[in-house]
N, C-alpha and C positions, 0 to 999 in steps of 0.2 A: 311645384315648391306651395302653388298660389292653391292647388285642392286640398294639402294638407290641411293650408292654413282655417280651410274653410271648414274642415272635416270639424276640425280642434275649436272651432268655435261654437259649430254644432253638438257634442258634443258636450259643450261645457253651459249652453243653454237648457240640452236636453237634463243634464245633470242638475240644474236651478232648479228646470220644474218640477222635477221628480220632490227634492229636498221640500220645494213649497208646497207640495201636494201632502207628501208626510206632515210636513207642519202644520195644514190647515185641520189636521183629524184626531192634531193634540186636546185632550181638555185641561182646559185649564182653570177650570172653576173646582180647584181641592181647598178640603177642611174650609167652605164658607169663605177662603180665601184666591187672591188673583194674580193667578201664577204668570199675567204676560209680563214681557219685556217692554220698556221703555216706549219704546216704537210703536207698539198698538196700541199705546192708550189717549185720547183723550182729554183735553180741557187739564194740561198740566200747565205754569206757569211761563207766558211765551219767551221766547228766547234765553231758555237760562242754559247757562253755560251745562249744568249735569245731565241733559238732554241730551248735547251735543256730544256724541259717541267719537268723534275727534281733538274733543278738549284732550287736556292731562287729565290722568286717574286724579293729581293733587290738587287740579284747580277746581274738576268736576265735585268732588267730595267736602271740599271749603264752600264752593258757593250752595252746595246742598244743604251744608249745617247751618247755614245762614238763611236758610228760610223756617227753620225748627223751630218747634217750641222746647222751652226748658223738658217738658215731660216724653217729647218725643226722644229728645235725646237720651235721655233717661233710660227711657225702653230698651234703645238701640243699646246698650249696654248689656243686655242680658238675652237668654235664648227663649224659644216659644215653640209648643208643643212639643218637648225632648228632644230634634234633632234638628229645630232648625236655628236660622236667624227672621229676626221678625219680618214682617211686613211695612210698609207705610203707606197705605194708598192714598193717603191727599197726597200725598208729592210721586203714588208710581210705582213704588216701590213692588217689587214683588216677593213670598220669602223667600230666603236660600236654604234648602237641605242640604244636611250633613249626615254625613253616614260614615260607621267603621268597616272596615278594617284592611290593613294591614297585606294579606291577601286573598282579596277579592272581598266584594258585596256583603256586609252582616244583616241580612232583608228583615225592617221591622215593617209592622201594622202603622204607619204613619200615614202621611198624604198622598204619598206620592208612590205610585205602587209599582214594584218590583217585582219582576215576574219568575226571573233566574238571575245566576251570576254564576259564572266558572267557578270554582275551586281550586285555588292555587297550592301549588305548596307552599307550609309555610313561610314566613323570610328565616329563619333559621336556616333553613333548607337553602334557599335561596344563597346567603351568607357561602352554605357550604359548597355551593358551584364554583368558589370565585371566578364568579363571570360576568362583569362587567356591565358589556354587551347586551347580554340576556336578560340582567337588571331593570335595564330600559327599555325591554322588549314586551316583559312582563308586569312593570307598572304604566307602559305603555296602553297594552290589553283591558287594565281594570281600570282605565280612566275611560275610554272609549265604551265600558260595559255603564261605566258611570253618565257618564253623557248621552246613552241610551235609553236610562231611563228619567234620567231627572236627577241626578244626584251632581252639587258643583262641589260640594267639598266631601272628601274623604281625608279618614282620621286615621291619618299613619304617611310614614311609614313610622314605626317606632324604632328607635335606633338607642335606647338603654343596654348598659356595655352587659356584658354578662358576666356577671363580679362572681356570682350566687347560684350554684346547679342544681340547690333546691329550690330557685325562685318559678314560678308559677307560669309566668306570661317569656321567658328564654324563648321558647316560638315565635314569639312576636317580633323578637329583635335582631340584631345582627351579629352574635359572636361578641369575643372577651376584647378584639383588638382595633385600638379606635383608629385607626389607619384605614384599615379591610373596611370597617362601619362606613367609617366617609366617604370611599371610592362608592362604592355598592347604596349609599343614601344619594349622592348625588348625582347618578346614574338612574333609582327611580322617580326621584323629586323632576329631573327633567321629561323622563317619559311620562311622567303622570301631567303633568302640567302642558305639557305638550300637546294633550286632547282637552286643554282650555278644564279642567278640573284641579282644583285646588288641593295641593300637598299640605298636610300637618305633620309637620316632625315632630315625632312626643318622647316618653313626657320630660318635659324639661324643668327638674331634671334629678339626679340620683334616686329613682326606681327603681332599683334594681330586686327588691320581694315584692310578696306580696301580702307576705304579714303586717299587722297592722297601717299599713299604707297611709292610713288619713292622716292619722297622730305621729307620727316616726321625724323623726329632728334629727335628718340625716347628717350625719359632721364632716366634708366634703376639707381636705385644705387646698387652700389657694395654689399649690405646683398642682391636684391629683387635676383640681377640675380643669385646669389649663391641658395637659397632656393624656387626660385618659377620658375626662366625663366632657368637653366641650367639644373636642376636634369635630364628632360629628352632627352637633347642630349648628358650628360654622362654616362646616364645609356645604349643609344643606342648605344654608342660607348664603354665603358668600360665592360659591359656585352652582349651586343647583338653582338660587330664585326661588325659594319655595314662600311661597306667599303666607301659609298661618304656623304658629305655633301653639302645643298646645302641654300646659304648665301638669308637674304633677299632683297628684292630690297631696303628697308629702312638705314636711318643712324639709326645709335647706339650711344648714345653720341659724337658727333658730326662724328662719323667716318663712312662712307658708306661700306654698309652689305659685297661686295666684294671686298674689301680692309681695315678688320678694323684689322690692329694687332695685337689690345689689347687684343680680343677674338678669333682671329683664330689660330694667330701664338703662342701667350702665354701661349693659356687658350687649345685648343682644343692638335695645333701642342705640344708644351713643356710638358704641365702638363696632359695632358690626353692620351701624347705619337700615336696620333693621323696619320699616314701614305697615308690616303686615299685620294681620290680627294675631294678637296674643289672649288667647282663652282656657279657662281653665278645665279639668277634668270635673268629671259631670258631679261631684259632690259641690261645685259649686262652692261657697262658703261657710256652709253648715259649722264645720270641725275649726274655723275661726272666728265666731261672731262679733268679739272681743276687741277685731284688728280690722275693721270695720275702716276705718279712719285710712289708713293707709293704702288701702285699692285706687284710690283717684289718682295719686299722683308716683303710684309705682311701676306707670310705664306697662302694664294688662290693660289690653280694651273689653274683652270680653267672658262677661260670668255665663259658665254654664252646665245644668241644664235651663238654667231662670236666675237671675236677678232678685229677687224677692229680700232679700236679709240685707245685701245689696241697698239697695231701692228704700227699703223700710230706715233705714239710716240714712240714709241723704236727707230723705223727706223732713224727719224729726230736728235733722241739723239744720235745716234751714228755718222751720218754727223755731227751736231755743237760738239762733245766733241766726234773726233773716240778715246781718252785714255779708255774711258767706257767701250770698249767691251767686255773686260775680262770680267768685275768685272759682267755687264748686262747681261754675259752669263752663267757666275754661277751660278747666278737667275733662269735665265730660264732651266740651267739643274736641281735645285730643283722644281720647277714647272713642270717640266715635268716627272719628277719621281715620281711624289706619282699621278700621272693618269696613269704613264704606270706601277708601282707596283703594282693601283689596279685589272687592267684588267687581269694581269698577275695573283693576286694573285686566283681571283674568274675563271682563267681556260679561260677566255673568248676566248683568241687570240690560246688557244690547240684544241678546238673543233669545229663542224661544229656551226653555228651561230643559226639554230634552232632543235630543236630536234621534228619532226613529232610523233610518236609512245605518244607521251602526249598529242594529240587532244582526246585521250579514257577517259581521265577524266573530259572530261566537265558535264556530268552526274553528278559526285561525286561533282563537283563545286555547281553545282545546288544546292545539299543538302545543301553543307555548308553555301550555303546564304541564304537559307530558312529558317536553323537553325539558323541563327545571328539574321535573324529578327527578328524570335518568339521569340527568347530571350533579344531581345533588346526590343521587345511592352513595355512601359511604363503605367499603369494605373495609374492615378494621386487621381483618385477620383472615389466613386460607391456607392456613397449613397443609400441606400433602399435596398445594392444588385442588382440596375439594371442590371450588369452583372457579369456571364454570362448569353447570350440568346439561349436558346437549343431552334430548330428551333419547337417543337414537342410543344413549350411553346406559342407560340404565331399565329397571324394570319395576320396580314401586320405589314411591317417595312419599311416606306416609305427614300429613299436617298434623301440626298438635299446636293447643296455646289454646284461648279464651277466644266467644266470637268476639269481641270487643276489639282483640287487640290483633283480629285477621281481618275486620272493619274498619276500625280507626283513623283517620287521616285529616283528622284538623282535630285544632284545641279548643276549649271553651270557653263562654264567657262573649262577652265585644269581640274577639278576637274571630270568633268561629265562620268560618263562610259554608253554607247549606251545599252549595253545587248538586250537580243531578248529574245521573247517565253514566251517576259512580261503576269503576271498574275498582271491586277490591280486591285482597292482594290472593285468596283462594281460586275467584273467579277467572285473574288474570293467568297464575299457574296452569288451570285445567287446560286454559286456553290452548297451549302451548305443549302439554306433557299427554292430556285426554285421561284415560282410564290408569295412567299409569300412575295417578297420583291422587292419593286419599285422604279426606278427613272425617274424623271423627268425634262428638265430644267426647266420649269413653271410649277413645282406644285403650287396646287392649297389650298388652305386653308383648305375646308372641305378635303382634301388627307391628309392634314398635324393634324389637327384635330381627325380624326378616328383610327388613328393607335396607334399602341398599344407601338410601340418607333417609333423617329427619331433619324437618325443617319445624325451627320448636319460636312462635311468634311472643314476644313479650311488648308489650309496653306500661309505663305508666300519663297518671292523669295529666295533665297540662290547660293551665285557665287563668283565668281572672277570676280574683279575691281569694286565692288561698297558694300556698306555697306546698311542698309534696318531699316529704322524708329521702336521704340519698342514698337511704339502706331498701333494696329487698326482697329482705329474705325467703317471700315465698318462690320465687324464682332461683335462687339458691337452691332450696332442697330438690325442685322441679331438671333444674340442671342437673343435678348429681344421679338421681333416679333415671333420667331419659340415658344418662353419656352409660351410665353402666348396661346399657338393654341396647343400645348401638353408638358405635365408635364413630360415626359418621353423621355427628351433629355440629347443625348450623344453625346460631343463633338469631333472629332477624327483629331486630326493638323499630317500635315505631314512635317517637314523642322529638320535646325541643332541648332535652339537658341530660348531661352527663351520672352513673349511677356506678354506685357497688360490683365491682363485676372479679368476686371472692372462687368464683367457677371458669374464669377465662382457663385455666391450662387444660380442661374438662373439653373444651370443645373447638371441634375444630374451623367450623365458620365462625364471623362475627358481622351483621352490616347493620349500618344504619343507614333506618328507610323514611328518616325524621317525619314530618307530619306531612304528605306526598299530595295532598288533593286528589282529585274525585277521579284522576288516572295512574292512583300509584300501584292498582294490579294491574299494570298492563308494563308500566317502568318497572317495576321488578324482577318480572316475569323476562323480559329485557335485556338483564342487567344478569339473571341469576344462568341461563340458557347463550351468552354468551356473544348476544346478535349485538349488544356494547358492550364495551367494554367500560368499567366503574372506574370516576373521574374527581367522586367527593374528597374533598379537604376538611377535617375536624376546625370549626370558626371557634373550636375553645379547648381550653385542656381537660381531660380529664383526667382527675387526683383519682389514683384508688382507695381512698378513705377518707372523709369528707371532716376530718381530724387537719387533716393536710394544709386545708380551704386557709385563708383568712377571713374566709366570711365567717367561721367555725364559729356555732351559739350564738350567732343572730340569735336567735329567736328561744333564747333561753331568759326565760326572767324572775324574777326575785326566790320567786317562791319551788326553784331548783327544775320547775318543770320547762317544755317545748310547746312553742304553742306555732299556731300554722295558718291561722285564720285570718282575710282583707278587707270583707265584706266590713260595710258601714254599720251593721252592729254588735260586730270583730271588734273594732275597730273604737266604736263605743266602749266595749265592753274591757278590752284590755284598758284605756288607759284610767276607766275607774278604777280598776284591781291596780295597777300598779304607778297611775299619776303619767310625767312627760315622762315618755319613749325615748330617749335617746340612740342614735343606732351610727357611732364612729367607724368610718371608715379608715381605724389604723393602722393599715397599709400600704394609705397616701398611693404615690406612681405604683405600686410594685400587686398589681392583679396581673390574675390569668398567668402566661408563660414566665412571666417579666417574675412574679412570687416564687415558681417553682423552679427555677435556673438562681435566685436571689440567696435561697435554703437550701440549693442541691438538692431537692424533695426529687425524686421520681416519680413520675406521673405513669397512671396505667396506658396514655395514650397521650404525646404531646399536642401541640397548637399545631394543624397545617397537615397534621396527617394522615393518607390515606392511604390504599394500595391499587394496582393496576394488574388487570389479564396482562399485559406487557410489561418490557425493561426499556428505560431511560440513560441514557448514559451524559452528562454534564461534561461539553468537550474541552469548549474555550473560554475564558473569561478575560475580559479587557476591558481598560477608561478608555475616554477621550482626551483623558489629562491627568495631570497628578496632583492638582489641588483644585478642590473646590473655594470660592471668592462669594459674596455677596450678590456679587453683579453676574458670576458666570458657574452658571453649575457642572457639574459632568456625568456626560453618558458612559454607563456599566454597560455593556454588551456580551453576553448569554447565549454561546451555540450549545445545543440542545440535539439529540437522537435517538431516533427510536428504534431500539435494537432489539426487540422482540417482535414476535411473529402475528402480530393485530392491531390493525390501528387502537390509538388509543388517545388521551389527552394528560396534559401534567399541569400542576402549576406552576413554575415558576418562581418560587418567593426569592426577596430581598430584605438582606435583611441591615445594619447598623451594627454596631457597638463601637461606645467612645474610647478615646483615650485611657490611659491608666492616668489617671490628677485626681486629684483628690474630694473633685467632686462626684457626689452620691447619686449614682445613675443605674438603669437596671442593663442586665451585661450586655442585649442585644434588642434589636425592635427592627418589628417589618412596617421595610420605608418602601417597597413595591411589589411585583407581582404580576408575573401576564398568566394566563390559562394559552397553553399551546397544543393543536390536535398535528397528530402526525402519524403518518402512513408506516409500516414497518419500515427499516431504514433510511425513512426520510429524518432529513436535518433542516434545523431552522437557527437564524439568530435571534434574537431577542433584545431589546434596549431597554432600560430606563435609567430616567436621572437621576442625580443626585443631587439637591442643590443647599445652600446654608439652615433651610429650616430642617430638613433631614436629619440632621446634627447637632440641634440646638433644645435646650432644657427651658424650662420656665426658670427662670431666677426670684423670688420672693421678695428680695431684699427690693430688686431694682424693679419689681413685676412689670416683667419683659422676656422675651427670647432672647438667647444667649448662649452663645458658640465657643467652647475652650479653644484654643487653641492647641495642635495636635494630629497625630497620625490615627486617622478612622479606619476600624476593619469593615470592608464591604464582602459581606458573606452571601452566596446563595444556596440554595438545595431543595428539595421537597417536604422541608418541614421545619420546623422551630431547633430540632435537633437533630436534622437527615442533612448536616451542611456537606456539601459536595468541591465545593469550587471558594478562596478567598482570594482576596488583594486591599492595598492599603491606599486610603487620599489622604493629603491634609488639608486642614485648615488654617 
């Protein structure tokens, strides 16, 4: 025992020595700034509380603020060099580096040099896994890369709702359902912040489209905010302990996102008790210059990428009204406190800005990226069991589609992650099918008709600053042509949103590969060959026609035309042409499957849908009790069996339906899920808890959650429309 203890101590000493040696090689002089942590600095105030890392973050922030000038406080409410929180070298504070995005590091050429970052599948693909444990590992891996390079604040995860299938940034978010998004956001935040990297949950709130995003006034009811749009943010803060929030560029109910007192001060700060950074998106305050006076007391704390407009306003106010200085300085103290508290709480000021020892983790991160892509890939159609395709069972496969569709792996804009060592789709398939698979940009009709199968790869743009039409007419025409030449046509789509599929009956197979990151080609090959059974489930509903959507005509202006762009110049131009852009969410709480079920509209594919190469039997469902109370939840247990011939995963989904009273409620709502992996013939019990909050709705008159007495139907199944077992509980 003593020998083992000695070896353990020796290993710890060796590890500490290696870390110290790695830190000695760190370059701290970047952009003519000193990036050294507090403990490496000389000449700081003797016995200052803020230097003592054992003191609480609150006391350290308060002590530091007491030593600052008015101008220093004002400086620390804005960014520096686009992606940094400013240094305050007089008191020993180094700059803090921020970086996009949710699916890895979006590399930019600023002070901190990032040589490479793993391109993970987009977060909408992560949502398609319905795998909470994987979300934790995915985010922890990204956090380790942030720490390796010197990134202290990651500007993710994104958790706006998939309300609008045409939204350009849907690929960065977590789907249409607030419960699913909340569970994944908690896991993501915990995984990322476990590494010491600050998670920034965004965009708070109502940023469900890119069109005119800087000037659009999104109108959301109190109930819809509470039941649909706030839950992922609340969970990220209360359960995940997120340390930063980024507001949207848009307005909500008349308030700019970065100065929204009803939501930021009253909900985030007072109700949720949030003490972290609340930063603006990078348009700063340039689109609401006339409202600078509300910034100081809004609960907001940081204007990015700079606070020039706000600072100019403050200085002018002091000239015109010098008697306001004391009150304004108290407001600045509050803003700066939130920022400094965050960086003390996360240890940013107390450690070397980067940890080179984590560079050895990249191989493991590639495996997490691969696993995420494999679990995400969603099989939507498999007529005649066209898939899987064993290499030994075919002689010729023809691949068609644009080069972009074969190589796409991520979206554009701040969510883009470059990655390295990419395996594109054709490369992955070529690796397993060899000379049996062909790709040519000018494939002949003879090649198409003589093939055993045709894989048609399609995509559509995904990115920041623009929305994309739901319809893809060129795809329809091409599918019709290929289907006439070969009946064994499989369409493989890469993207983050649904789209029109009037050609669906003409194809044998349809795969959603999402935006799969740098390992996408290997992941797809593993699914298509049957090495792994597909297990992805749609995190959103796919409508047949965008006219069925509650968001239809959201971008149709008074001139009868549709507008798509959302860059800064585009927003200014739209406002110039049409004035105030109101965007009412008239559907209220009825987003996604809630909307389609309420209006009895049959979608193309329902929420939670996804096929497998195996089969599953939901055998028994039971409850631990007959009644849910405020004090006592009920456990719902479901037994599921793999009755197929291959090992596979299924996602058991639990929905709650309200009693048939007069309260306006969705027909059902997701309130639990569990991903289960089963060998052929294996069965497992799945248990999920139903508490009073699962039965509640937001009462706008009482401004609180309420539960009506009655009998609630509890359903389990494999999608929102494929219900297998049902029971009831009372409240």
